Structure formats: C-alpha cells, structure tokens
N, C-alpha and C positions, 0 to 999 in steps of 0.2 A: 416357463416365463422368460422372455428374452431379457438380456441385461442392458439393453439400450434405452430403457425408459428414462424420460426426463423428469427431474424432480421439480416441485413447486419452488418458486423463487424465494420467496421470502425465507420373616421365618416361613417356611413352607406351610401352605394351608390348603384346604379343600373346602368345597361347598356342595351340599347335597343337590343332586339333580332331580330328585323325586318331586312330583307336584305336591304343593302344600296349600292348605286352606288359608285364604286371606281374610281380611277383616269382615268381608261379606259372607264368608263361609264357603265360597266357591274354590275349587281346586285351581291353583295357578301354575302355568307352565314354568319349568325351571330347567337349568342346565347345570351340570357339575363340572367344575374346573379345579385343577390342581396346579399350584405354583411350581414352575419348573426352574427358572433361573432368570437373572438380570444380566444385561450386556451393555457396555458403554459404546460399542461400535459393532459393525458387521463382522469383523474378525472374531469377536468374542461370542457371537450368537451360536445357538445350538446348530447341529448339522441340518441343512434344509431338506430333511427327509420326510416331512409331513406338510400338507397344505396349511397355510396360515392366513388369518384374517387380522388386519391391523385395525385398531380402534383409535381414532384421532379426534382432536377438538381443542378449542381454547380452554384454558385452565378454569374458567368460570362457566363452562357450558353444561356441567353436570355429568361428565364422563364417568367419574367414580361412582356416582349414584346409579348410573345405567348398569355398570358391572355388578354392583351390589344387588340391584333389583332382579336381574336375570338369574342370579344364583340363589337369592334368598338368604344371603349371608353377608353381613356388614364387614366381615373380615377380609373379603376378597380384594377390594380396592385398597384396603389399608396396606396390603403388601407393597403396592406401588408408591404409597406415601411414606414408607419407612425411610428414615434418614439414610441418605446415600443412594436411594433408588429413584428419587423423584425426577431425575434427569436421565434415567436409563430406560432401555427397552426391556419391558417386563413380559416374560413368556409364561403362558398358562396352557396346560394340556387339557383338552376336552375329554373328560372321563365318561360323560353321558350326555347325549343329545336328547331331544324330545322323543325320538323313536326308541331310545334305549341304546342305540349304537354309540360307539366311542370313536374318537379319531379327530386329528387336526389340532390346531393351536389358535388361541387368541393372543395377540401381541398388543399390550397396552403401551402406546407411545406417550412420551412426556407431553404434558399439556402445554400448548403454545401460549406464550405471553405471560409466563409465571413472573409475578411482580418482583420477587426477591432475587431473581437471577441478574447478575451483571452482564455486561456486553460479552465478556469472554465465555461465560457459561452459555449464553444464548447462541454464540457462534458454534460452540461444541454441540449444542442441541441441534442446530441447523445441519451441521455436518453429519452427525450420526443418523438423524432421521432421514435426511435426503439420501444418504448412502443405503440405508435399509430399503427405502421405497424404490430406489432406482435399480438396485442390484440383487435384491433378494429373490432368487428363482422360485421359491416356494410360496410367494405371496399371491393369493388368488382373489383378494377383494379387500375393500376398505370401508369401514363404517365411520362416517363423519358425524359427530355429535355437535349440533348447534343449539343455542338458546333460541327458542321460537320467537322471543321478543326482540332479538337482535340477530337475525339470520344474515347469511351471506356477507360476513365481514371479509376484509381483504384476504386474510389467511384462508378462509373457507373458499373463496372464489379461486384462489391459486390452486388449492388442492383439488377442487372440482375440475379445473382446466387440465391439471396434470393427469387426473384419472382418465379424462376423455382422450387426451393425446396418447396415453399409454394403453388405451383400450382395456382398462382394468375395471371390473365391476365396482360400483359405488352405491352405498346405501346412505342416504342422508336422513338422520334422525332429528326431527324438530322437537327437542326435549323441552321439558317444563311446560307442556301444553296445558296442564292444570292451572297455570297462572292466567290463562286467557279464557274468555267465554267461547262457546262453540263456534259462533259466527266468525269471530276474530281468528280462531285456529284455522278455519277453512280458508279464509282470505290469504293468510300467510302461506298455507299449503299450496294454494293455487298459484300464488306469485312465484314461489320457489320452483314449483314444477314447470311453470312457464319459462323461467330463466334457464332451466336445465333441459328443456324439451328436445334440444338437438343432440343430447348426449345418449349414446347407446348404453345398454346395460346399467342404467341408473334408476334407482328407486328413491322416492321421497315419501316419508310418512311422519305423521305426528306421533309423539311418544311422551309418556310421563313416567319418570322413575318413581313418582309419588303414588300414582294410582294404578300403574301397570298398563296403561293404555297402549294397545298394539304390542304388548310384550310377546304374545304368541307368534305374531307375524314376524317380528324380529328374529326370533329363535328359528322359525322355519327358513328364513333366508340364510341364516348362519349355517344351518345344517346342510342346506342345498349347496352352498359354496364349498363347504369343507368335505362334502362327499362327492363332489365332481359334477354337479349339474351345470350345463353349459349356458342355458338361457334362463337366468333367475327371474328377469323381469316378466317373462311369459309364464313362468311356472308358479309364481307366488301371487295369490290374490291379496292385494293390499287393502285393508279395511278403509272405508271412506268416513265412517262414523265412529265415535268413541265406543270402546268395548263396554263401558259403563256410563251411560249418559248422565246419571246422577252424580258421577265423579268429575264431570267436566264443568268447571265453574267459570 
C-alpha cells in the first residue's frame, strides 16, 4: 500500500471463533480475535507484517456492539473501552476466520465524536487516526459503521471520499437495522448505495448487532480482505433481505 494516501479532513482477551447456537437454535458464524496491543500513534503500532482491516465509526454508531457480535464475546470491545485505551488504536489478531484459517488483524479506531473529549484530545485523535490511515502500509480495507437511522454524517462522507481517493476497499455497515421496519431499511440501503455508486471496491449492507443480520456476509468480506482477495465486491454476494425476517422489526 502506497504511503501517499490522503486522510479525511475532519487486559489481553480472546473470543471463541467457533459457531455458536443463537436464541433461535441456529449456528451463528463467529470469528476469533486476540487482543494484541494499543498504540497512541503510528510509531507505536506493531510491525506492519500482517494485513490489517480498520473498523471506524462515530462513537454512537454501535461499533463496539459489532465487534462483540462477530466474536460472540462481550469482552472483546471492552478492551477498547478500558480507561486509557478509548482514544488509542487497538489491535486484535485474527486467530480463526470462518474457514478455520488464521491471519491478519482488526484495528479498532477510536470512535469519532466522543463527547467527553476536549479539543486537545480530539486533535490528538485526528492526528493519530489520519496518520494510521494515510501511512499504514499493511492497511487493506476499512469497515465503516453507521447508524442506519442517521447515515452519511459529515465524518462518514469524509471517510468514504478518502477511501475512494485512496483506492482502498470500503465496507459500509448500516448498523441498528433492527430499529427500522424492512421497507425503511431497504430505502436507506438504496439511498446510500446510490450516493456511493461511483466508488470502486465499495460494499454497503444492512447489519444488526442485535439480531445478527448479515453477520456471515460481513465475516466473508473480512476473510477475503485479510487473505488477499483482490475484487471483494465481485467475490462476495451481499444479501438483499434479512437473514431472519422475523427479527427485522
């Protein structure tokens, strides 16, 4: 990955990757992550010797819930919320993908717009995140979590534009889909896809950390990115309907 990308303007734990039965009794796809380290800036990051996917989003978009959902362990995101780590880059090693293979890292970026941070802290966040996004050679894709009820906020738009300019694969998760009826979900999905229709290597899907909607599709994309697939958009069939229609309220 070239280092000339332009940035947008603006305790150790593990989780089981084995499929587990959900409330409905069906086996749910999971991924296994192991907390590696936290870093305040690029210089303190681990060596860029493995492909990495960053997960970004506003502080109220449900990013932590997404992490917890795909691992089946509520302790996963708690690592990033530990005092002293909320404004750091938090690295997780992937110990098990859907296929059973291991490899790659997930990097949990600080939530944008955290209310308790002052201007100095926000400036440091901007600097560390921008530096990571623009100069991290091992970065292969970004997952952007949005609240489906409030999509494409200014920060979201900036990150989408940056990904397009950087030619970096982007997956937009319209989280909290369970908060909307199915028809409303599909209208927002269509609107966001239309807004991003000119961007190559960009996927948009509805998601629910509460019901697990499109959980499997998310994990397929993640594994493809971290194992070197070049054309994710063509390789992954994105579901158009809820995995569990009874769960889409």
